MARVEXTI-741324 format. One line per 8 residues: number of its first residue (from 1); their letters; for each residue y, z, x of C-alpha. Coordinates in steps of 0.1 Angstrom, whole numbers, plus 5000, padded with zeros to 4 digits. Example, Ala and Ser with C-alpha at 12.3 -4.5 7.8 and 13.67 -1.06 7.14 Angstrom:
2
1	AS	4955:5078:5123 ~ 4989:5071:5137
% end
This chain:
379
1	MKNGKAIA	4489:4761:5331 ~ 4519:4741:5317 ~ 4505:4755:5281 ~ 4502:4789:5295 ~ 4539:4792:5298 ~ 4548:4772:5267 ~ 4529:4792:5244 ~ 4545:4822:5261
9	LSRLFSGL	4581:4803:5255 ~ 4571:4798:5216 ~ 4558:4838:5213 ~ 4592:4850:5237 ~ 4611:4828:5209 ~ 4589:4836:5181 ~ 4603:4870:5193 ~ 4637:4870:5200
17	AILAGLVG	4646:4855:5159 ~ 4618:4881:5150 ~ 4647:4907:5167 ~ 4676:4885:5152 ~ 4666:4892:5116 ~ 4659:4924:5117 ~ 4697:4928:5134 ~ 4710:4914:5112
25	IVSFLFYW	4695:4925:5080 ~ 4703:4961:5094 ~ 4740:4948:5097 ~ 4739:4934:5061 ~ 4723:4968:5046 ~ 4757:4988:5069 ~ 4782:4971:5058 ~ 4770:4963:5022
33	DVSRKAIK	4791:4979:5002 ~ 4757:5001:4978 ~ 4742:5003:5009 ~ 4778:5017:5026 ~ 4786:5041:4996 ~ 4748:5056:4995 ~ 4749:5063:5041 ~ 4784:5078:5035
41	RMQASSPY	4773:5101:5014 ~ 4746:5110:5025 ~ 4764:5117:5057 ~ 4790:5143:5037 ~ 4797:5175:5052 ~ 4802:5193:5023 ~ 4795:5181:4986 ~ 4835:5180:4979
49	KFEEVDPR	4841:5149:4997 ~ 4826:5134:4971 ~ 4804:5144:4950 ~ 4824:5182:4936 ~ 4864:5193:4930 ~ 4867:5220:4963 ~ 4870:5254:4939 ~ 4898:5264:4962
57	HLKVDPAS	4921:5236:4937 ~ 4915:5253:4912 ~ 4938:5283:4921 ~ 4968:5262:4919 ~ 4980:5249:4886 ~ 4998:5211:4888 ~ 5018:5224:4862 ~ 5035:5246:4880
65	LIHLQSKE	5043:5226:4905 ~ 5064:5198:4880 ~ 5102:5202:4878 ~ 5109:5184:4847 ~ 5109:5183:4811 ~ 5138:5166:4805 ~ 5160:5133:4804 ~ 5180:5150:4823
73	DAERVRAA	5155:5171:4845 ~ 5148:5134:4857 ~ 5181:5129:4865 ~ 5185:5158:4883 ~ 5155:5158:4905 ~ 5164:5121:4912 ~ 5199:5128:4926 ~ 5183:5152:4946
81	LATVVWGD	5157:5127:4965 ~ 5184:5104:4967 ~ 5203:5131:4988 ~ 5180:5135:5004 ~ 5172:5101:5013 ~ 5200:5085:5021 ~ 5227:5113:5026 ~ 5263:5111:5013
89	RGAPVSKM	5267:5076:5019 ~ 5243:5071:4990 ~ 5219:5049:4988 ~ 5231:5010:4999 ~ 5236:4998:4959 ~ 5250:4961:4968 ~ 5240:4960:5009 ~ 5224:4924:5015
97	PSLIVPDL	5201:4914:5044 ~ 5213:4904:5076 ~ 5194:4875:5081 ~ 5179:4849:5055 ~ 5155:4827:5067 ~ 5148:4809:5034 ~ 5113:4787:5053 ~ 5099:4802:5079
105	REIRPDRR	5088:4763:5090 ~ 5127:4756:5093 ~ 5130:4786:5127 ~ 5091:4780:5141 ~ 5062:4745:5137 ~ 5028:4759:5116 ~ 5005:4764:5140 ~ 4982:4793:5156
113	CPNRAIED	4991:4813:5181 ~ 4975:4799:5208 ~ 4966:4835:5225 ~ 4953:4867:5204 ~ 4965:4889:5224 ~ 5003:4876:5220 ~ 5003:4894:5187 ~ 4974:4918:5185
121	YTTRTIGC	4961:4938:5155 ~ 4992:4961:5144 ~ 5016:4936:5160 ~ 5011:4903:5142 ~ 5036:4889:5125 ~ 5036:4861:5100 ~ 5047:4835:5125 ~ 5011:4823:5134
129	SLGRYYQA	4997:4828:5099 ~ 5017:4794:5082 ~ 4991:4771:5083 ~ 4966:4798:5062 ~ 4998:4807:5040 ~ 5013:4767:5034 ~ 4978:4752:5024 ~ 4975:4774:4995
137	DNLAEVGR	4989:4760:4957 ~ 5013:4777:4945 ~ 5032:4786:4973 ~ 5066:4770:4970 ~ 5083:4785:5011 ~ 5079:4821:5031 ~ 5106:4829:5039 ~ 5121:4860:5060
145	LTINVSPT	5144:4891:5055 ~ 5164:4908:5084 ~ 5174:4944:5075 ~ 5203:4957:5095 ~ 5187:4997:5090 ~ 5202:5010:5119 ~ 5219:4999:5152 ~ 5178:5002:5170
153	YQPKVSHF	5161:4994:5136 ~ 5161:4961:5120 ~ 5130:4952:5102 ~ 5116:4919:5089 ~ 5102:4914:5053 ~ 5081:4885:5043 ~ 5090:4870:5009 ~ 5064:4847:4992
161	KPVDKNGV	5082:4825:4970 ~ 5058:4807:4943 ~ 5061:4765:4933 ~ 5058:4783:4892 ~ 5077:4815:4890 ~ 5069:4842:4864 ~ 5103:4859:4869 ~ 5084:4885:4887
169	LILYHHGY	5084:4910:4921 ~ 5058:4925:4935 ~ 5075:4949:4969 ~ 5039:4950:4986 ~ 5043:4978:5016 ~ 5013:4982:5043 ~ 5006:5017:5062 ~ 4995:5029:5092
177	AGTHQDQW	4970:5005:5120 ~ 4974:4973:5106 ~ 5001:4946:5091 ~ 5010:4928:5060 ~ 4988:4899:5076 ~ 4955:4914:5070 ~ 4965:4910:5033 ~ 4974:4877:5032
185	RHILRWVE	4942:4869:5003 ~ 4960:4895:4980 ~ 4994:4881:4989 ~ 4979:4844:4977 ~ 4964:4856:4951 ~ 5000:4870:4936 ~ 5014:4837:4941 ~ 4987:4820:4923
193	FGYGVMAF	5000:4843:4895 ~ 5032:4829:4895 ~ 5045:4865:4912 ~ 5070:4864:4938 ~ 5054:4889:4968 ~ 5078:4901:4995 ~ 5058:4924:5021 ~ 5065:4950:5044
201	DYTGYGNA	5051:4965:5068 ~ 5049:5001:5078 ~ 5074:5018:5105 ~ 5061:5002:5141 ~ 5035:4980:5132 ~ 5041:4949:5129 ~ 5083:4963:5134 ~ 5094:4980:5160
209	APGVDYGK	5094:5016:5149 ~ 5127:5031:5140 ~ 5140:5059:5176 ~ 5140:5088:5149 ~ 5120:5121:5144 ~ 5090:5119:5116 ~ 5104:5150:5099 ~ 5149:5141:5099
217	AGYLRSIA	5158:5124:5068 ~ 5171:5100:5090 ~ 5133:5088:5091 ~ 5132:5083:5053 ~ 5160:5068:5054 ~ 5148:5038:5076 ~ 5117:5032:5052 ~ 5136:5036:5020
225	EPIAVALN	5166:5013:5030 ~ 5143:4979:5032 ~ 5134:4983:5002 ~ 5168:4989:4985 ~ 5177:4960:5001 ~ 5156:4933:5000 ~ 5147:4941:4956 ~ 5187:4938:4960
233	YALDKGDY	5187:4909:4975 ~ 5163:4893:4951 ~ 5174:4903:4915 ~ 5208:4893:4929 ~ 5195:4852:4933 ~ 5187:4857:4896 ~ 5149:4844:4909 ~ 5134:4878:4896
241	EEAHMVGL	5142:4895:4864 ~ 5114:4927:4868 ~ 5098:4942:4899 ~ 5066:4961:4912 ~ 5053:4982:4939 ~ 5017:4982:4952 ~ 5010:5001:4989 ~ 4977:5005:5007
249	SAGGWVTA	4969:5041:5025 ~ 5004:5055:5042 ~ 5024:5021:5019 ~ 5011:5038:4995 ~ 5027:5070:5001 ~ 5058:5046:5007 ~ 5051:5034:4972 ~ 5056:5071:4956
257	LYAALDPR	5086:5075:4970 ~ 5107:5046:4962 ~ 5098:5041:4932 ~ 5105:5082:4922 ~ 5139:5063:4935 ~ 5149:5035:4920 ~ 5142:5024:4883 ~ 5145:4995:4888
265	VSKSYPVS	5104:4993:4901 ~ 5088:4990:4865 ~ 5055:4997:4876 ~ 5041:5015:4906 ~ 5001:5015:4921 ~ 4999:5036:4951 ~ 4962:5026:4962 ~ 4938:5054:4992
273	GVYPVYLR	4980:5071:5002 ~ 4989:5106:4988 ~ 4980:5133:4972 ~ 5003:5165:4968 ~ 5009:5185:4993 ~ 4984:5215:4981 ~ 4952:5186:4980 ~ 4957:5169:5012
281	SERETAAP	4934:5173:5039 ~ 4943:5180:5077 ~ 4945:5142:5081 ~ 4957:5137:5050 ~ 4992:5154:5062 ~ 5014:5123:5081 ~ 5045:5142:5093 ~ 5065:5124:5071
289	QLNDAMLK	5051:5134:5043 ~ 5056:5162:5048 ~ 5100:5166:5050 ~ 5107:5198:5041 ~ 5135:5184:5029 ~ 5118:5159:5009 ~ 5096:5184:4992 ~ 5120:5202:4984
297	AASYLDMF	5145:5181:4964 ~ 5112:5174:4947 ~ 5071:5177:4945 ~ 5045:5147:4944 ~ 5042:5152:4909 ~ 5083:5154:4898 ~ 5075:5119:4923 ~ 5050:5106:4904
305	ALASVGVG	5069:5115:4874 ~ 5095:5099:4880 ~ 5081:5069:4889 ~ 5062:5067:4853 ~ 5094:5077:4833 ~ 5113:5047:4817 ~ 5114:5019:4795 ~ 5086:4994:4805
313	RGQMQVFN	5078:5018:4830 ~ 5043:5031:4842 ~ 5028:5047:4875 ~ 4983:5037:4887 ~ 4975:5055:4916 ~ 4941:5038:4929 ~ 4921:5058:4950 ~ 4887:5052:4962
321	RFDRCCFN	4862:5079:4956 ~ 4842:5072:4989 ~ 4869:5061:5011 ~ 4852:5063:5051 ~ 4892:5082:5056 ~ 4910:5098:5035 ~ 4923:5103:5003 ~ 4886:5102:4994
329	GLRSQLYK	4867:5130:4962 ~ 4880:5133:4931 ~ 4909:5154:4936 ~ 4928:5133:4913 ~ 4916:5138:4882 ~ 4927:5177:4890 ~ 4968:5168:4882 ~ 4963:5133:4863
337	DQVSKAVS	4963:5153:4825 ~ 4991:5172:4834 ~ 5018:5145:4849 ~ 5010:5125:4823 ~ 5021:5156:4800 ~ 5057:5155:4820 ~ 5060:5121:4814 ~ 5056:5114:4777
345	LVGSGSFS	5084:5152:4776 ~ 5107:5134:4799 ~ 5105:5098:4769 ~ 5087:5071:4771 ~ 5064:5059:4806 ~ 5024:5061:4812 ~ 5014:5077:4845 ~ 4971:5071:4848
353	VLLDETHA	4947:5075:4882 ~ 4917:5051:4886 ~ 4883:5054:4906 ~ 4873:5027:4923 ~ 4836:5039:4935 ~ 4830:5002:4942 ~ 4832:5002:4979 ~ 4837:5032:5008
361	RHKISRWA	4856:5020:5034 ~ 4902:5022:5029 ~ 4916:4989:5012 ~ 4927:4974:4979 ~ 4890:4958:4970 ~ 4887:4932:4942 ~ 4879:4953:4922 ~ 4911:4975:4919
369	FEAILEDM	4931:4942:4925 ~ 4914:4931:4891 ~ 4922:4961:4882 ~ 4957:4962:4884 ~ 4966:4925:4882 ~ 4952:4935:4845 ~ 4979:4959:4844 ~ 5008:4946:4852
377	GEP	4996:4924:4825 ~ 4972:4897:4831 ~ 4948:4880:4809
% end
């Protein structure tokens, strides 16, 4: 009798082990980039999602949406865009952060949060991650800047400072549904190479929302001003000679907008976050990105060119061809040559588009990260 029970239990455990193994294999295949790409392609409701260009997009001539043919045109359009964002007050060229904490360990112990509910996925801040960062090579300090945009909006910016510096600052801007803590591996990799990193969160994620209407110009100011003020501080301190900007998803849109506004950004890398309006699907039409005054001042193709024009400047846009979320497919190939031509008409600079076909997620992949590093000049 006992032997019978033992055999039954043995068979049960063996069956459970086999089931667990099968679940593991299925899970691996589902999340493995190679099989996930295949799954997404099979699930696509239209060939225009990943494989082909929708013929209706071919009816628009991208050149007709670009209004830059000279240096004077570029200056005029950039000034008009700046007026939309900042109004008559102009850009905050000398404004500094309202509060500077050089090293967060001075005000918060190096520890993990005892209760994960304190900081959920969309609001987690750097305070719970200090232990992770300070174990990294070449990291000297993690500081924090507070930017006083308005009485109701004072976003915080994380400043990662390397021990051995290369004199270049990277402005990283995250997008919706998360904070820059999601990119800690990329941030620390930049620091390993000697880059300083200032990391920004989208309004409402990691920072309180600014409390203004998405469609109003004041909302654009709430997005652009923290970057401008942080960059003022970084360059004034003398630790950096040059600045690049990288943004993911909605942060990619912010990157395209801000690099067009501020020639102090040398190279910019919007990742899976911005298309000209005529190429967008319904899922890619967040209200702030369709601000009427902004689009009257500059089309998105104008912004791409403005971000690219200048000595040592350039923009490389990165799109995940099989992105599960948005900004996927081959649409970026329709305007890249026209924007590049506009840049050459205005002056020096470069514009390019990179298609990442290594995965089917909404992220900065390792492959794309290495390509960005190479474009920045790393071997």
